[in-house]
N, C-alpha and C positions, 0 to 999 in steps of 0.2 A: 157976343160970341158965347156959345154954350160951353159948359164945363164938361170935359170928357170924363167918362166913368171907366173904371177898370173892369176886367172880366169878372172879378169877384163881386164888385158892386152891382153889376148887371144881374148876376146870378142871385145875389141876396135880395134884390128888388123883385125878382120873380118868385122867390120863396115867401117873402113877407113884404108886399108892396107898401104898406102903411109905415112900417118901421124896419127898414132893411138893415139897420145897424145891429139889430138883435141877432141876425143870422151871420153877419159878417165875420165875427170872431171864430165861429165854428168852421166856416169856409177856409179862413186862413190857417187854422190849426190842421185841418185835414189836408190842405195843400202841402204844408211843411212836412206832415207825417208821411205823405206819399213818396217823398224823396229820401226818407230814412231807410237804412238797410233792413230788409225783412229777413228775419231768421225764423223759419217755421219751427214749431215745436215738433219733436219726433218721439215716437215711442222708444223705450229702451231697446238698444240694439247691441248685438254682440259683434265685436271686431276680432277676427281671427288672425293670428300670425303664424308663419311657418318657419321652421329651421331647416338648415341644410342636413342631409343625412348624417347621422352620427354626432350632431351638435345639439346638446341639451341633455338634461338629466334623464337617464333611463334609455337613451337611444344608443344604437350600435351601428357600426359600419365595418364589418369584417368579411374578408375573403378567406374562408376557412381552408379550402383545399381543392385539389384536382383529383377526381376519382374515375375509376373505370365503371362499366355498367354493373359489375358485381359489388359495387359500393366499397371497393378497396382503394385507399389513397395510393397513388402511384405517380411517377413522372415519366414513364416510358410507355408509348402506345405504338401499335402497328399502324401503318398507313391504312386508312379506311375504317379505323375504330371510332367508336363514339366516346367522346370525352365529356365527363360530367363536372360542372363547376358548382361549388356549394359555398354558402355563407349566410350572413344575416345583415339586413340593413333596415333601419327605421328612422323616422324623423318626428319632430315634435310639432303638434298642432296645438296652439295655446290661445287662450283668451284671458280676460281679466279674472275669470272665475274658475277656469279649469285648464288642465293640460292633458292631452290625449296623445299617446304614442301610436303612430300609424306606420304601416309598411311603405317602403319606397314605391314610387309610381312605376319605375322601370329600372332595369339593369342592362348594361351593354358590356359585352366582352370585347376588349380591344386586343386583337391578336397581331403580333409582329408590327406594332405601330412604331416602335422606336427604330428608325432607320439607321441609327449609328451603330447598333450592335449586330444587325443582320441585314441581308439584302433580300430576304423573302418578301413577297408581296403581302401587304397588310389586309386584314379581314376584320369585320365586325359581326357579332352575333348578338341579337336582342333576346332577352328572356320574355316569354309570353306572360301575360298577366296572371294566368292560371298557375304558373310555376313559382309565384311569390305568395307565401302563406300570410295569414292575417297578423302573425307575430313577426314578420319580416324575414323568416327563414326562406331560403330559395335554393333550388337545385335545377339547373337547366343544362342543356346539351350543346356541345359543338358537334353537329351531326357528321355522320360518316361521309356525306356528300361534300363537306368541306375538307375533312382530314384526308380524304382520298386524293385531293388535289395538292396537298401540302408537301413540300420538299422534305427529304430525309435530313434530319438535323435537329438542333436545339431551337425551340420557339419560345417567345415570351407572351405572356397574357396578363392584363390587368383589368379590373372591373370598375365601371363607373355607375354610381347609383344616383337616381333623379328624385327630387322632391319639387314641390311648387316653387321653392325659392331658388333652386339651382342644382348643379351637378358636383359630385365629390367622388374622388377615387377611393375605393374601399381599401381598408388597411389590411396588411399581411403581417402576421406575427414574425418577429425577428428579421424584418426586412427594412432597408432604408428607403427604397424607392417604391414599395408596395407592388412589386412585379413578381409573378411566379413564372417558372420555366418548366417546360415539358419537352420530351424528345419524341420524334417520329422516326420509327425504324422501317425498313423495307418490309412489306407484307409477305 
């Protein structure tokens, strides 16, 4: 009965038919090496991290105030008036070597969202990207097309700022719930 050869011995005899044992050690080494975890080398790479708006050194998340179109801060508007919302919001873009303060990706005004204090229908207004400056300062409008449909009375508004990491409510000075209020009067 003939002696059976392993796949490695058959391969070694094809490489060196006269002395197959000389190639056998290399074949076994390469076979064992093929099962080892392969971790390719990579060039230096930069891994970026993002913060929430207002979290991190030098970032802000403030809802400064409610203004009319004449740039005067007020809390009373006639129905159909344009309401301007202002503030500043930034987030931190960081790596192992650097920290960059960036403006938020977007701002949303949440109008009359809190259904416990009012029965008015809620509305949302998004700031356009062009209304957010490179330092995070923003000013955007609640247009007259929305305020003309709003009921006479007291309305609430708060702002949400967005970064790649998530959403945060912008802070209002001297407020516990970060909500501002304005009144709509008959036009």
